[in-house]
N, C-alpha and C positions, 0 to 999 in steps of 0.2 A: 543360400540356406533357406529351407522351407519353414514357413510359420507353423507353430504347433497348432494342431486342430483343437477347437474348444471341446471341453469334456462335458458330456451330457450324462447325468446320473438318472437312471430309470428306477423308480422306487415302486416296489410291489409286495404283495402278501398282506401282512398286518393282522392285527387281532380283530378280524371281522368274519362274519358268517359267510362273506363272499371271497374269502382268502384264495380259494382254488381258482375261481373265475379270474381273479386279478393276475394270477401267474400266467394264464393263457394270454390275456390281453397284453401283458408286459412283453413276454417273449415273442409271441407270434406277430402282434400288431405294432409294437414299438421298437424293441431291440433289433429284430431282423431287418425291417425297412430302413431304420436309421443306419445300420451297418452297410446296407446296400447303397444308401445315398452317398456314403463315403466322406461326408463333410465333417463328421464329428467322431471323437473318441467316445465309445459308449461303455459306461460302467454300470453293471447291474447292482442294485442295492435291495436285498431281500430282507423283509421284516418278518421274522418267524412268528408262529402262533403264540409263542410265549413273550413276544415283544422285543426279543433281542434282534439286533441288526447285523447283517453279514454282507460282505462284498467280495466277490471272487469271480474270475472268468468262468469257472465251472457252472455258475448260476445262469449262464446264458443257454445251457442245454436243458431242454424240456424233459429229457429222459431222467435227469436227476430227480425230478418231481413225480413223473408218471410211474417210475419204478418203485416209488415209496421209500427210497433210500435217503431222502432229504433229512429226516430226523437224525439218523446216525451220522450223516455228513456234518450237520451242524454241531453235533456233540464233539466232533474232532477239531472244529475250527474255533478260533478266537473271534468273538463278536467285534465289530468295529465301534469306536467311539466317535463322537461328533465334536468338531472344534469350530467355533464361530470366530474366524480371524480373516479379515478381508474377504468375506464370503463364507462358503461352507467347505470344511475339510473333513474327509473320513480318515480316521487314524487307525491303521492296522498295527496291532502289537505283534511282535515276533522277535526273532533274534535281532532283527533290525527293525526299528519303528519306521513305518511308511505312512506318508501323508498323501492323500489323493485330493486334489483341489477340484471341486465341482463348479463348473462355470454356469451350467443351466440344469435345472431340475425338471424331470418329466414324471409327475406322479401318475402311475398306472394302478391306482388303488381304488377299490370299490367298497362302498359301505362305510361302516363305523371306523373311526381312527384312521381316516385317510381322505375319502371322497367328501367327508363332511367339513373340510376346512382345517382340520387339526394340523396336518402336515404342511399345508400351504402357509399357515401362520408361522411355522418354523422357517420356511424359505423367505418369508417377509422379514423375519428377524435377521436372517443371514444376509438380507438384501441382495438376493440373486434372482434372476428371471426364472419363472417356472411356467410350464404348460397348463392349459385348461383354465377353469374358472378361478376367480380370486377367493379370498377367505369368506367374505360376507355372502357372496352368491352361492358358494358351496354349502355354507351353513343353512341358508334359507331353503335352498333346493332340497336338501336332505331332511328338512323338517316339513312334512306334508301340511301341517297346520299353519305354520308361518308362511309357507309358499302360497297357500290358499288365501290367507289374509292379504298378502301383497297383490295377488291377482285381483281380488275383489276391490281393493283400494284403487286399482287401475282400470276398473270397469270391465274386467275380463270375466266372462261367464264361467262358472265352475259348479259342479253338482251341489245341491243343498246339503248341509251337514250339521252335525253336533259334535263338539269335541270337549275333552275334559282330561284332567290329570289322573293318574293311578290313585293318588291320595284322595282327590275329590270323589272318585268313584267308590273307593273302599269306605269312605265315611257314610255313604248312603246309596248303595247300589240300586235299590228300588226306585229312588227318585230319578236317577239317570235313565233307567229303563223306561219309566213313565214319560220322561221328557222326550226321549227318542221316539216313542210310540205316538206321542201327541204331535211332534214336529215333522216327522219324516214319513214318507210312503215306502212301503216294501215293494220289491226286494231291496235289501241294503247291503253295503259292504262295510265291514268293520276292519280297521287297519291300525297297526302300531304307527305312531307318528314318524318314526325314524328309519326303520329297517328297509333295506332294499331287497331285490330279488324275491319279492312277494312272500317273505317269511311272516307267519302269524296273521295272514289276511284270511277272513272268512266271508263267504257270501251267505246271507241269511234271508230266507224267504218266509220263514214262519216265526212269529213273535216269541214262541216258546224257546227258540234257539239263540235269542239275542244275548241273554245273560252270559251263557257259556262262551260265545264268540268274543264278548268284551273281556272276559277273564283271560282268554287266550292272548288277546292283543296286549293287555296290561301285564301279562307274564313276561312279554318280550320288551316292553317299553314303559317309560313313566308317563306317557301321554297317548291317548287313543282318539281315533277319528271314526265317526260313523257317518256314512253318506249314502244318499239315494243312488240306486243304480240308474243309469241312463237307459231309457226305453228305445226300442228300434235301433239297437246299438251297432255302430261301426266304430271299431277302434283304429286310430291312426297314430303314427309317430313321425316326428320330423327332426332329423339331425340338422343342427345349425352350427356354423363356424364363423368366427370373426370377433373383432373387438367393437369399435364404434360403428362399423358398417357390416353387420352380420349378413351372411348369405346362407340360404337354405340348401340342403341336398334335396332328395326326392321324398315326397310324402309317401310313407310306407304303411301298408295294411297287413297286420299279422293274419295268417290264415286260420282263424278260429271261428267257431260258431258262438253266437252271443251267450249261450249258457255256459260256455267254458270260460275260465279265466286262468291266467298263469299262476300256478303255485311253483315253488322252486323246482320240483321234479319235472313238471311238464316243460318248464322254461329251459332247463339246462341238461336234463338227462335224456337219454335215447334220442339225441339230436333234435329235441323239441317236438312239437306236435306236427304230425304229418297231416296237414289240413286237407280236406276233400279237394280243394282247388289247387293242390300241389302242381304236378305237371310242369309244363313249360313256363307258366306264368309265375311259379313259385321260386323265390330265391331263398336258398337256405342261409339264414343269417344267425346272429347270436341267439335268437329266440325261436329256432325252428323255421318253418316256411312262411314266407310273406310275399306280398305282391308289391313290387317296386317298378314304376310308381303306382300308387293306389288308383284303382279304376273308379273314379268318382266323377259326377257331373262337374264341368269346368268351374262353375261358380262356387260350388262347395269345396272343391280342391283349393281354389284360391283363398277362400275364407279361412280354411284350416291353416294354410301357409301364413296368412296374415296374423291369425291368433298365435301361432307358434313363435313368430318373430316378435310379436308384442310381449309375450311372456319372457322371452330371452332378454329383451331390453328392460322390462319392468323389474326383473330379478337382478339385473346388473351382471348378467353372464358375460364371460369373455373366453377367448380360446375356442372352446366347443361345449356343446351340451345337446341333449336329445329331449324334445318336448313331446310328452304323450297326451293325446287328446281323445275325447269321446264325442261321437257325433250321433245325434238323434236324427235318423235318416228321414223320418216323416216330417219333423218340424224344421229340418235343415239348420239345426242349431249346433254350434261347435262349443264344447265345454273343455276347459283346461283340466287335465287330470293330475299329472305330476311332471317334474323335471328330473332328468338324470344328468348330473354335471360331469360324469365320466361314463359314457355308454360303453358296454362290453364290446371288446374288439374294435373300439372307436367307431363302431358301425361302418367299418370300412367296406362291407359288401354294398352298402347304399351309396357311399361316396364314389366307389368304383363305377357304379352305374351312372352317377352324375358326372363322370368324366375325371375323377380325381384318383390317381393311383395311390397305393399304400405308401410309396416313397414320398410322393407329393404331399400326401396328407400329414405325415409326421414332420416333414420339412416346413410346411405352412404353419403347423401348430407351434413349432419352435420360433419361426419368424414372428408370429403373433405374440408369443411370450416375450421376445426381445423388444418388440414395439411397445407393449404395455409397460414393461419395466422402464424403458426410456422415457415414456410420457410421464410416468410417476416420478422419475428422477428429476424431471424438469420442474416439478412443483416445489415450492419453497417449504422445507420441513423444519429448518432451523431458524429460530427467532431469537435474536439477542436481547436480553433484558438486563437490568441492573438489580434484579430481585435479590440475588445473594448478597449484594453489598450492604443490605439492611442489617445483616446479622453479625 
């Protein structure tokens, strides 16, 4: 008699501005390769934009989403409920109640209510292994201000910045504008602290546009970050995978000119930016064309790789993450920019070039999830006391 395959729940969608990007990551980069690997039973778990959860084999078909019929499909389905009982169970109501036991969770969620650690906390409560970064690392990585503070505390260079809450700003907008103008050199970037996919970010080269840019950022978030643009800019990004011994993929350079920066449309629509340097050296990845590996002097390449790995460790990442860095090519200085705890499409185009197939990638991420879970299980969490006997 054959052993039952472990069940992997792939979680995607959610109440996030990156809902649609998450669907593509889940179906193309996680569900398909996991099914090809053949080691696991794969269960899709879709979190709709209204926050209801659904699970059905039909959700593995991308056409359900691309055709726009998903809303009417959901309306006809009963959402699943969650049961915490020896792990995590999905309960499907119907003529007969069905319970699906999830052995391993694979969150393929981007942005708010997912990538930021919320869903990971639920897997922790259920005490099941899950792929990617843990709760704290996800939360820190998705908060640009907090991540910068952790980087600085670990002596990792990052662009000079000023940050404040929406409340602080609204109390005295002029004081903050003055502070920014006194502290930082233009051009500046103004960013919401939490959103991914470049939503709400402005590049400001004229002081008269600063106030408006801050208002845009605080419209999307309760905290904003204003930072100096790096001069003589080369942008690079490094996908990293692992727990205690992280390994880098290839340093990648998006094909953009320094005056461009990715807003949501250039990043995800029309296949990304068709950089001038496209051609044979350009790999089309999740963000348009890029150069893999980045064509940099050896010493600078290695410095960026070292900074990327230092950030991964400083933030306590595990499973996988992507570290974005900014290089001042004249100074030869590498600055940490931000961390993406769940890179779109798992950055599989880059791992492929580094010799890791899509199937090997998801299998490794599950192995890392199991390894981390096991090492945490080995820690003592129950401590017997006679505290209650006093009462």
